[in-house]
FILOBA-851680 format. One record per residue (C-alpha): residue number from 1; x, y, z. Coordinates in steps of 0.05 Angstrom, whole numbers, plus 5000, padded with zeros to 4 digits. Each point is the difference from the previous one (the first is absolute). Example, Ala and Ser with C-alpha at 12.3 -4.5 7.8 and 13.67 -1.06 7.14 Angstrom:
2
+-----+------+-------+------+
|  nr | east | north |   up |
+-----+------+-------+------+
|   1 | 5246 |  4910 | 5156 |
|   2 | 5027 |  5069 | 4987 |
+-----+------+-------+------+
END
This chain:
128
+-----+------+-------+------+
|  nr | east | north |   up |
+-----+------+-------+------+
|   1 | 3514 |  4410 | 6985 |
|   2 | 5046 |  5031 | 4948 |
|   3 | 4964 |  5066 | 4988 |
|   4 | 5037 |  5054 | 4963 |
|   5 | 4992 |  5073 | 4986 |
|   6 | 5041 |  5030 | 4945 |
|   7 | 5018 |  5071 | 4983 |
|   8 | 4983 |  4983 | 4927 |
|   9 | 4940 |  4966 | 4968 |
|  10 | 5034 |  4947 | 4959 |
|  11 | 4976 |  4939 | 4961 |
|  12 | 5035 |  4955 | 5051 |
|  13 | 4964 |  5035 | 5058 |
|  14 | 4930 |  4990 | 4970 |
|  15 | 5015 |  4928 | 4981 |
|  16 | 5024 |  4987 | 5071 |
|  17 | 4938 |  5033 | 5030 |
|  18 | 4954 |  4961 | 4953 |
|  19 | 5033 |  4934 | 5018 |
|  20 | 4995 |  5014 | 5075 |
|  21 | 4927 |  5019 | 4992 |
|  22 | 4986 |  4935 | 4964 |
|  23 | 5032 |  4960 | 5057 |
|  24 | 4954 |  5034 | 5050 |
|  25 | 4937 |  4993 | 4958 |
|  26 | 4996 |  4963 | 4934 |
|  27 | 4964 |  5044 | 4948 |
|  28 | 4929 |  4978 | 4985 |
|  29 | 4972 |  4988 | 4931 |
|  30 | 4976 |  5064 | 4967 |
|  31 | 5050 |  5046 | 5036 |
|  32 | 5015 |  5064 | 4962 |
|  33 | 5068 |  5034 | 5013 |
|  34 | 4995 |  5075 | 4989 |
|  35 | 5063 |  5042 | 4995 |
|  36 | 5027 |  5061 | 4968 |
|  37 | 5043 |  4995 | 4937 |
|  38 | 5066 |  4997 | 5037 |
|  39 | 5054 |  4959 | 4966 |
|  40 | 5004 |  4954 | 5060 |
|  41 | 4927 |  4979 | 4991 |
|  42 | 5004 |  4996 | 4924 |
|  43 | 5064 |  4958 | 5001 |
|  44 | 4997 |  4932 | 4966 |
|  45 | 5021 |  4965 | 5064 |
|  46 | 4944 |  5032 | 5042 |
|  47 | 4947 |  4990 | 4947 |
|  48 | 5021 |  4927 | 4994 |
|  49 | 4991 |  4990 | 5075 |
|  50 | 4930 |  5029 | 4997 |
|  51 | 4981 |  4956 | 4941 |
|  52 | 5028 |  4938 | 5034 |
|  53 | 4952 |  5014 | 5059 |
|  54 | 4942 |  5013 | 4953 |
|  55 | 4996 |  5073 | 5019 |
|  56 | 4971 |  5050 | 4951 |
|  57 | 5041 |  5063 | 4990 |
|  58 | 4969 |  5069 | 5001 |
|  59 | 5043 |  5061 | 4990 |
|  60 | 4979 |  5072 | 5008 |
|  61 | 4987 |  5041 | 4938 |
|  62 | 5055 |  5048 | 4981 |
|  63 | 4991 |  5066 | 5036 |
|  64 | 4937 |  4980 | 5037 |
|  65 | 5013 |  5014 | 5074 |
|  66 | 4932 |  4972 | 5020 |
|  67 | 5020 |  4929 | 4982 |
|  68 | 5042 |  4995 | 5062 |
|  69 | 4954 |  5037 | 5047 |
|  70 | 4993 |  4940 | 5046 |
|  71 | 5074 |  4994 | 5016 |
|  72 | 5009 |  5075 | 5002 |
|  73 | 4946 |  5002 | 5052 |
|  74 | 5036 |  4946 | 5040 |
|  75 | 5065 |  5040 | 4997 |
|  76 | 4964 |  5062 | 5025 |
|  77 | 4967 |  4962 | 5057 |
|  78 | 5064 |  4966 | 5024 |
|  79 | 5037 |  5066 | 4998 |
|  80 | 4946 |  5036 | 5040 |
|  81 | 4988 |  4944 | 5050 |
|  82 | 5071 |  4976 | 5011 |
|  83 | 5060 |  5026 | 4962 |
|  84 | 4992 |  5075 | 5014 |
|  85 | 4995 |  4983 | 5075 |
|  86 | 5065 |  4962 | 5003 |
|  87 | 5073 |  5020 | 4999 |
|  88 | 5034 |  4939 | 4971 |
|  89 | 5074 |  4993 | 5014 |
|  90 | 5013 |  4953 | 4942 |
|  91 | 4967 |  4962 | 4943 |
|  92 | 4993 |  4936 | 5041 |
|  93 | 4961 |  5036 | 5055 |
|  94 | 4954 |  5030 | 4948 |
|  95 | 4990 |  4933 | 4965 |
|  96 | 4980 |  4964 | 5065 |
|  97 | 4954 |  5057 | 5021 |
|  98 | 4964 |  5000 | 4933 |
|  99 | 4995 |  4925 | 4998 |
| 100 | 4971 |  4998 | 5070 |
| 101 | 4949 |  5055 | 4982 |
| 102 | 4977 |  4962 | 4939 |
| 103 | 4996 |  4932 | 5034 |
| 104 | 4972 |  5019 | 5068 |
| 105 | 4956 |  5059 | 4984 |
| 106 | 4987 |  5018 | 4927 |
| 107 | 4981 |  4931 | 4976 |
| 108 | 4968 |  4972 | 5063 |
| 109 | 4967 |  5058 | 5037 |
| 110 | 4995 |  5063 | 4956 |
| 111 | 4931 |  5003 | 4968 |
| 112 | 4994 |  5023 | 4927 |
| 113 | 4939 |  5033 | 4971 |
| 114 | 5011 |  4965 | 4933 |
| 115 | 4996 |  4933 | 5036 |
| 116 | 4933 |  5013 | 5033 |
| 117 | 5036 |  5026 | 5062 |
| 118 | 5037 |  4935 | 5012 |
| 119 | 5074 |  4988 | 5007 |
| 120 | 5034 |  4968 | 4939 |
| 121 | 5007 |  4935 | 5039 |
| 122 | 4926 |  5000 | 5020 |
| 123 | 4980 |  5015 | 4929 |
| 124 | 5043 |  4944 | 4972 |
| 125 | 4973 |  4950 | 5050 |
| 126 | 4928 |  5019 | 4984 |
| 127 | 5007 |  4999 | 4924 |
| 128 | 5055 |  4949 | 4987 |
+-----+------+-------+------+
END
């Protein structure tokens, strides 16, 4: 699969990631896409892709750090549980390690208190 990790968060990177995500799982009706106010997410091209898929946009309020608490929590967890324990030799090694962690542990086995102590995959199966 053509996964990529960039040193910069660009419009092309988020468009590519969105398109790959949609090939893995088509967005369901009522999906809300929450992001910060970064130019890559606010770009006409990205917003057009979201509208074409029927996805509602939600952007964090200016200066409100609590709006992105969920993803900030994820970043903290992945750093504590994986990244700080590894000595990556290059970007590719880091990318595959992080991808493996998300696919084989975080999404399928790691329980989350906000999901009634189920993994994200269990939660989705139960409520989808």
